[in-house]
N, C-alpha and C positions, 0 to 999 in steps of 0.2 A: 504494500500500500504506500501511496505517496504522501508527502507532507506539503502543506500550503501555509502561507502567512496570510492572516486576515487583519486588515486595518479598518477598525470600526470608528466611524463618525469623526474623523480628524478633519473637521470642517472649520470654517472661519468663526463660527459661534464660539468654539472652544478657544481659539486664539484670542478672540475678543475678551473672553473671561480672564485669560491669563494676563493680557495687556492691561486690564482694569485692576489687576492686583488681587483678584479673588483668591481666598485661601485654597491652596492646592498641594498636591503631591505629584512629583515627577513632571515639573514644568519643562524639562528637556526631553520629554518622551518623543517628540517629533524627530529629533536627531537620532535617537535610538532606533525608532521605527525605520527611518531612512537607511540606517546602516544594516538593519535586518533585511529590508527589502532588497538592497544591493546584493547581500550575501545569498538570499534565496534565488534571485534572478541569475546570479553567477553560477549557482548550483543547478540551474535548469528547473527550479521549482516555481510554482504559481504564487503570485502576489494578488490577493483578492481584496477589493475595496468595498466597503459597505458605507453608504451615505444615508443619513437620515433626511426624511422629507415629510413635512407636515402637510396634510391635505387642505387645511384652512389657508386661503389666499392671503389673509391678514398676518399670518405667522412669519417671523423672520426666517424660519426654516422651510418656507414654501419653495418649491423648485424654482431656481433661477435667482433667488434673493442673494445678496452679498454674503450673509451669514451662512448660507447653505453651501457655498462653494468650498472645494477642497483647499486645505492649507497649501501655500506655494511649495513648501518642501516635500509635500506628499501628493503631488499631482499623479494620477494614475498614468502608467505608460499605455501606449496604444493597444497592446495585447493583454492588459490586465482586465480581468472581469470586474464589473462594477454592479453591485446590487443596491437598489434603492429601496429602503424600508420605511414603513410608516408606523412600526411597532418598536418596542424596546429590543426584542430578540431579533437577530439577523435572520433567523430561520422562519419566524411566524408569518411574515408578509412578503417573502421573496421566494425565488426558485433556487436558492443557494444549496439546499440539501440535494436536490436533483443534480445540480452541476457537480457538486463534490462526488457524489456516487458515480456519475457518468465518467468522471476523470480519475476514478479509483483513488481518491484522496481520503485517507483514513485518519490522518493526524493533522490537527489544526493548531497552529500557533496563533494565539489571539493577542492583539495589541490595540491600543486606541483609547477611546473615551466613551463613556465615563465609567470608572470602576464599579460604582454602586448601582449603576443602571444598565446600560446596554451591554457592557462587557460582561457583567454578572449574568444577565438573562441569556445572552448568547452562549456563554460557557455552559450553563446549566442545561439549556436546551440541547446543545451539541452532545453533551455527555449522555443525556437521556436517549438520544438518537443513536448512540453507540459509537460516536467518534472519540478518538483519543484526543483529549484537550490539554493543551499546554498554554499557560499564561506567562507572557514575558513581563514579570513584575515591574521592572524598571522602564517598560515601554507602554505603561497604562497610566493615564491621567486620572486623578481623583480630585473631587471638589468637596467643599464643606456643604453643610445644610444649615444655613443661618436661621431659617425659620424654626429649627429644632435645636439650635445652639450646639450643633455637632461639628467639630473641626474636621477638616479633610483627612488628617492623619488617622483619626479614630475610625472614620468610615472606611478608608482604604484598608487599614489593617484588619478590621473585622471582615470585610468583603474577601480579602485574600485568604484569610483563615478559613472562611466558609467554603470557598472554592477548593482550596487545597485539601480540606478534610474529606471531601466526597466526590468532587467533580473534575479535578484537573491537577496536573503537576504545575506548581508555581515556581518559576526559576527566572534568573536574570538573563538578559539578552546575550551576554558573553557566552554563557553556557549553551544557549540555543545555537549560537553560531558555530561553536565547537562540534555540535552534533551533525552539522551538514556536511 
């Protein structure tokens, strides 16, 4: 079975949050993801992009809006598959599972944003579907939840612990690159 790298929701809304100084973990995740993507491509492996799209035309994440665009450092290459989701999980509202199975991809390395939301639900769904899930801990961005007075580090650490306890291997990008 093949491995693939999945880049979740690394769109300008995330960069805008970082630029605004929002409490976060792994603000340099885009650089880590770019390094992983290069290594995957050099090894002949797939780099898959998942972009979030809100159906509401008034949303900043509606297709075509500036916040919905991919971060400059993580623009998909011409042959990179792109799945556009309207749900938290990258599996629920896309044909990604079908694509992975058709391409005999059994191991998925997950990167991107946001740890407690789309990364979390995608990893859990992928595990439930029988994929081997690996989370690149240092290539996932986490944010705070100010309405609940929860700092980014707390949410990130709890999310990674939950994922590692039952759904995925959680390791740093350097270790993942050594596996290719």
